[in-house]
C-alpha positions in Angstrom: -53.2 16.5 -13.4 -56.8 15.9 -14.4 -58.8 12.7 -13.7 -55.7 10.8 -12.9 -53.9 11.7 -16.2 -50.7 13.7 -16.7 -49.8 15.7 -19.8 -46.3 15.3 -21.1 -44.8 17.8 -23.5 -41.4 17.9 -25.1 -40.4 21.5 -26.0 -38.2 22.2 -28.9 -36.3 25.0 -27.2 -34.5 26.4 -30.1 -37.7 26.9 -32.1 -39.9 27.7 -29.1 -42.6 25.2 -30.1 -44.1 22.0 -28.8 -43.5 19.0 -30.9 -44.1 16.0 -28.7 -47.1 15.4 -26.4 -48.9 12.4 -24.9 -51.3 11.5 -22.1 -50.9 8.5 -19.8 -52.0 7.4 -16.4 -49.9 8.1 -13.3 -50.4 9.3 -9.8 -47.7 11.9 -9.1 -45.2 14.2 -10.8 -42.0 14.0 -8.8 -39.7 12.5 -11.5 -37.8 13.7 -14.5 -37.9 12.8 -18.2 -34.6 11.8 -19.8 -33.4 12.7 -23.3 -31.0 10.2 -25.0 -29.4 12.3 -27.6 -27.6 9.6 -29.7 -30.9 7.7 -30.3 -33.0 10.8 -30.2 -35.4 9.3 -27.6 -37.2 10.5 -24.5 -37.7 8.1 -21.6 -40.1 8.6 -18.8 -41.9 9.1 -16.7 -41.7 7.2 -13.4 -41.9 4.1 -11.3 -45.6 4.6 -10.6 -46.9 3.3 -14.0 -43.7 2.1 -15.6 -41.3 3.4 -18.3 -42.3 4.7 -21.7 -39.9 5.7 -24.6 -40.8 8.1 -27.4 -38.9 9.4 -30.4 -38.7 13.2 -30.8 -41.8 13.2 -33.1 -43.9 11.8 -30.3 -44.2 8.2 -31.6 -44.1 5.6 -28.8 -41.2 3.3 -29.3 -41.8 1.0 -26.3 -43.3 0.8 -22.9 -42.4 -1.3 -19.9 -45.5 -1.5 -17.6 -44.9 -1.8 -13.8 -47.2 -2.1 -10.8 -48.1 1.1 -9.1 -45.5 1.9 -6.4 -46.9 1.6 -2.9 -44.7 3.7 -0.7 -44.7 4.3 3.1 -47.0 7.3 3.5 -48.6 6.9 0.1 -46.5 9.6 -1.5 -45.9 7.7 -4.7 -42.6 7.4 -6.5 -40.3 10.5 -6.5 -37.3 8.9 -8.3 -36.3 9.5 -11.9 -34.9 7.0 -14.4 -31.2 6.9 -15.2 -29.8 6.2 -18.7 -26.5 4.4 -18.5 -25.1 3.2 -21.8 -27.8 0.9 -23.3 -29.7 0.5 -20.0 -32.4 2.5 -18.3 -32.1 2.1 -14.5 -35.0 2.6 -12.1 -35.3 2.7 -8.3 -38.2 0.5 -7.3 -37.8 0.8 -3.5 -41.2 0.7 -1.8 -43.1 -0.5 1.3 -42.6 -4.1 0.2 -40.8 -6.0 -2.6 -38.2 -3.4 -3.3 -35.7 -3.8 -6.2 -33.4 -2.1 -8.6 -34.5 -2.5 -12.2 -32.6 -2.2 -15.5 -34.3 -2.4 -18.9 -32.8 -2.3 -22.4 -32.9 1.2 -23.9 -33.5 -0.1 -27.4 -36.3 -2.5 -26.7 -37.7 -1.8 -23.2 -37.2 -5.4 -22.2 -35.8 -6.2 -18.7 -32.1 -6.7 -18.7 -31.8 -7.5 -15.0 -33.6 -6.9 -11.7 -31.9 -7.1 -8.3 -34.1 -7.7 -5.2 -33.6 -5.4 -2.3 -35.4 -7.2 0.5 -33.9 -5.1 3.3 -34.9 -1.8 1.6 -38.0 0.2 2.3 -39.3 3.3 0.6 -36.7 5.6 -0.9 -37.1 8.5 -3.4 -33.5 9.2 -4.6 -32.3 8.6 -8.2 -29.5 6.1 -8.8 -26.2 7.4 -10.3 -23.3 5.8 -12.2 -19.9 5.8 -10.6 -16.7 4.7 -12.4 -15.3 3.1 -9.2 -11.6 2.4 -9.9 -12.5 2.0 -13.6 -15.4 -0.3 -13.0 -18.9 1.1 -13.7 -21.3 0.8 -10.8 -24.9 1.9 -10.1 -25.0 3.6 -6.7 -28.4 3.3 -5.1 -29.4 5.6 -2.3 -31.7 3.8 0.2 -33.1 4.0 3.7 -30.4 2.9 6.2 -28.1 1.6 3.4 -26.2 3.1 0.5 -25.2 0.4 -2.0 -23.2 -0.1 -5.2 -24.1 -2.6 -7.9 -22.4 -3.9 -11.0 -23.9 -1.9 -14.0 -23.8 -4.9 -16.4 -25.2 -7.6 -14.1 -26.9 -5.9 -11.1 -24.7 -7.8 -8.7 -24.2 -6.1 -5.3 -20.6 -5.0 -4.8 -20.5 -2.9 -1.6 -22.7 -1.4 1.1 -22.5 1.5 3.5 -24.7 1.4 6.6 -25.5 3.9 9.3 -27.1 6.4 6.9 -30.5 8.1 7.4 -33.6 6.0 7.8 -35.3 8.2 5.2 -33.7 8.6 1.7 -35.0 11.4 -0.5 -31.7 12.6 -1.9 -29.4 11.6 -4.7 -25.6 11.0 -4.3 -23.1 13.3 -6.2 -19.5 12.8 -7.3 -16.5 15.1 -7.1 -12.7 15.1 -6.4 -12.6 11.3 -6.8 -15.2 10.8 -4.0 -18.9 9.9 -3.7 -21.0 12.1 -1.5 -24.4 11.2 0.1 -26.3 13.5 2.4 -29.6 12.5 4.0 -31.7 13.5 7.0 -34.9 12.0 8.5 -37.2 13.1 11.3 -37.2 11.4 14.6 -33.6 12.1 15.6 -31.5 14.9 16.9 -33.2 18.2 16.3 -36.6 16.7 15.3 -37.4 13.8 17.8 -40.6 11.7 17.6 -43.2 12.5 20.3 -43.7 9.8 22.9 -46.6 7.5 22.4 -48.3 8.9 25.5 -48.1 12.5 24.2 -49.2 11.4 20.7 -52.2 9.4 22.1 -53.2 12.2 24.5 -53.4 14.6 21.5 -55.0 12.3 18.9 -56.7 9.3 20.5 -60.1 11.1 20.8 -62.2 8.1 21.7 -59.6 6.7 24.2 -59.5 3.2 22.8 -55.7 2.9 22.8 -55.3 3.3 19.0 -55.6 6.1 16.5 -57.5 5.9 13.2 -57.2 8.4 10.2 -60.4 10.2 11.1 -58.8 11.2 14.4 -56.0 13.1 12.7 -55.9 16.3 10.7 -55.6 15.8 7.0 -51.9 17.0 7.0 -51.0 14.2 9.4 -52.5 11.3 7.4 -49.4 10.6 5.3 -47.4 10.3 8.5 -50.1 7.9 9.9 -49.8 5.6 6.8 -46.0 5.5 7.2 -46.1 4.2 10.8 -49.1 1.8 10.5 -46.6 -1.1 10.2 -49.1 -3.9 9.9 -51.5 -1.9 7.7 -54.5 -2.7 9.9 -55.9 0.8 9.7 -54.9 1.7 13.3 -51.7 3.2 14.8 -50.9 1.7 18.2 -48.2 1.8 20.8 -46.6 -1.2 19.1 -46.4 0.7 15.8 -44.7 3.6 17.7 -42.2 1.2 19.2 -41.3 -0.3 15.8 -40.9 3.2 14.4 -38.5 4.2 17.2 -36.5 1.0 16.7 -36.2 1.5 12.9 -35.3 5.2 13.3 -32.5 4.3 15.8 -30.7 2.2 13.2 -30.0 5.2 11.0 -27.7 8.2 11.3 -28.4 11.6 9.7 -25.2 12.5 8.0 -23.2 13.7 5.0 -20.7 11.0 4.2 -17.8 11.0 1.7 -17.0 7.5 0.3 -13.7 6.5 -1.1 -13.5 4.3 -4.3 -12.2 0.7 -4.4 -14.4 -0.9 -1.7 -16.0 -4.3 -1.8 -18.4 -5.8 0.8 -19.3 -3.8 3.9 -17.2 -0.6 3.7 -18.9 1.7 6.2 -15.7 2.1 8.3 -13.0 1.2 5.8 -14.0 3.6 3.0 -15.5 6.6 4.8 -13.2 9.6 3.9 -15.1 12.0 6.2 -18.5 12.6 7.7 -20.5 15.7 8.8 -23.8 16.0 10.7 -24.9 19.6 10.5 -26.9 21.5 7.8 -28.4 18.3 6.3 -31.0 18.4 3.6 -34.3 16.5 3.8 -35.3 16.4 0.1 -32.8 18.4 -1.9 -29.6 16.8 -2.9 -26.1 18.3 -2.4 -24.2 20.0 -5.2 -20.4 19.6 -5.8 -18.8 22.7 -7.3 -15.2 23.9 -7.5 -13.9 21.6 -4.8 -16.8 22.2 -2.4 -20.0 20.5 -1.3 -23.1 22.7 -0.8 -26.2 21.6 1.2 -29.5 23.4 1.6 -31.4 22.6 4.8 -35.1 23.3 5.2 -35.5 26.8 6.6 -33.3 28.3 4.0 -29.9 27.5 5.6 -26.9 26.7 3.5 -23.7 24.9 4.5 -20.4 24.5 2.6 -17.7 21.9 3.1 -14.3 21.2 1.6 -14.9 18.2 -0.6 -11.6 16.5 0.1 -11.5 16.6 3.9 -14.9 17.8 5.1 -13.6 21.0 6.7 -16.6 23.3 7.0 -16.2 26.7 5.4 -19.6 27.7 7.0 -22.7 25.9 8.3 -26.4 26.7 8.5 -26.0 30.3 7.2 -29.4 31.8 6.4 -30.2 32.8 2.9 -33.2 35.0 3.7 -35.6 32.5 2.0 -37.3 30.4 4.6 -39.5 27.3 4.0 -38.9 23.8 2.7 -36.5 23.0 -0.2 -37.4 20.1 -2.5 -35.5 21.3 -5.5 -31.7 20.7 -5.4 -29.2 23.5 -5.7 -27.4 23.9 -9.0 -24.1 25.8 -9.8 -22.6 27.6 -12.8 -20.5 30.7 -13.6 -19.4 31.1 -9.9 -22.9 31.1 -8.6 -25.2 28.7 -6.7 -28.9 28.7 -7.4 -31.4 27.5 -4.8 -35.2 27.4 -5.1 -37.5 27.1 -2.2 -40.8 25.1 -2.3 -42.6 28.4 -1.8 -41.2 29.8 -5.0 -38.3 32.0 -4.0 -35.0 31.6 -6.0 -31.8 32.7 -4.3 -28.5 33.2 -6.2 -25.4 33.4 -4.0 -21.7 33.5 -4.8 -19.8 30.3 -4.7 -16.7 30.1 -2.4 -15.9 32.4 0.4 -16.3 32.1 4.2 -20.0 32.8 4.1 -22.7 32.9 1.4 -22.9 36.3 -0.4 -26.5 36.6 -1.7 -26.4 38.2 -5.2 -30.0 38.2 -6.2 -33.4 36.8 -5.1 -36.6 36.4 -7.1 -40.2 35.5 -6.0 -42.1 33.4 -8.5 -45.2 33.4 -6.4 -46.0 29.7 -6.8 -44.5 26.3 -5.8 -41.1 25.2 -7.1 -40.5 21.5 -6.5 -38.3 20.7 -9.6 -34.6 21.3 -9.7 -33.6 24.1 -12.1 -31.9 22.9 -15.2 -28.7 24.3 -16.7 -28.4 23.9 -20.5 -25.6 25.8 -22.2 -26.0 29.5 -21.4 -29.6 29.1 -20.1 -31.2 28.4 -16.8 -34.6 26.7 -16.9 -37.0 27.0 -13.9 -40.1 25.0 -13.6 -42.8 26.3 -11.3 -46.2 24.7 -10.6 -47.8 26.1 -13.8 -45.0 27.6 -15.9 -41.6 27.0 -17.4 -39.1 29.9 -17.5 -35.9 30.2 -19.4 -33.2 32.7 -18.4 -30.0 33.7 -20.3 -28.9 34.3 -23.8 
């Protein structure tokens, strides 16, 4: 990033050369480019400046401009676009005026947009689910997980009592849909009381807290709880935060297909509440669901019935996890934000660590598996491992 611009490069892996590059304006780098092989097109980058489509020689085919996403906390958009048939789907959940957007892959024109007035900021990427033969877009959101008709955008079903923060993406396996999400303020990470918070930060004793009274690391949290956007955090803001948080439940939930309408109770196959990830998504592999919790703790569940094989076992790689685990060849790969990649054996009654590597810089992107190769993106480099 330099002067508000990001550099995008498409690498021709087989030849080891760069054959597509472009500059454009955007505010963050939390999303992923998509390659549509049949049309030989690259779609990206994000919900912060809109969608742009290039051919593989770097020629812009179309762009669909969008207003900059304004999220709770000011973190920008972390979602990635989804290509589903002839549509590009984008999560536009934000502090106000949330929606789910579909544009035509050939032209970039809007195909449909469904308002999500109940939704606040979320960062997960939608997925496509063939629900009893009918294709749906599953949208992870704060407090609600919803399914929409892929062709029209019409809402089909809703699951409530999920976490009040949605950073993760659902996954599919064994005929079920799995969604795991965790948010602070509940259980093992309760909010402080207003009195304790004010005693610590209200330095001038005026009954409110302004950004200059907080350490820089706390200012994103401050923006997220300033509900009326008046530049001050008050006891009322704290009460609203507590009320909003109380509506959610930190959980891993398995959803059965075939539901319509409100299906929270009728179509929940099973639920678990331990070992939940904050940012990284689950991975389904060989009949099991694996979760990576911040602190370097891994949990493993039977995908069909939720029976835990193990929970919150330490990998020896502490810190936060923003990258999601990936699986191949009987192994699970997990990358910490600090830059340590752990490879452990799939299956078993506990995780058997096979290898660990320190990359000595931040890893926020999920490793990519392509054929016999594993690609790892660090803050400044792209690595390829394998044949």
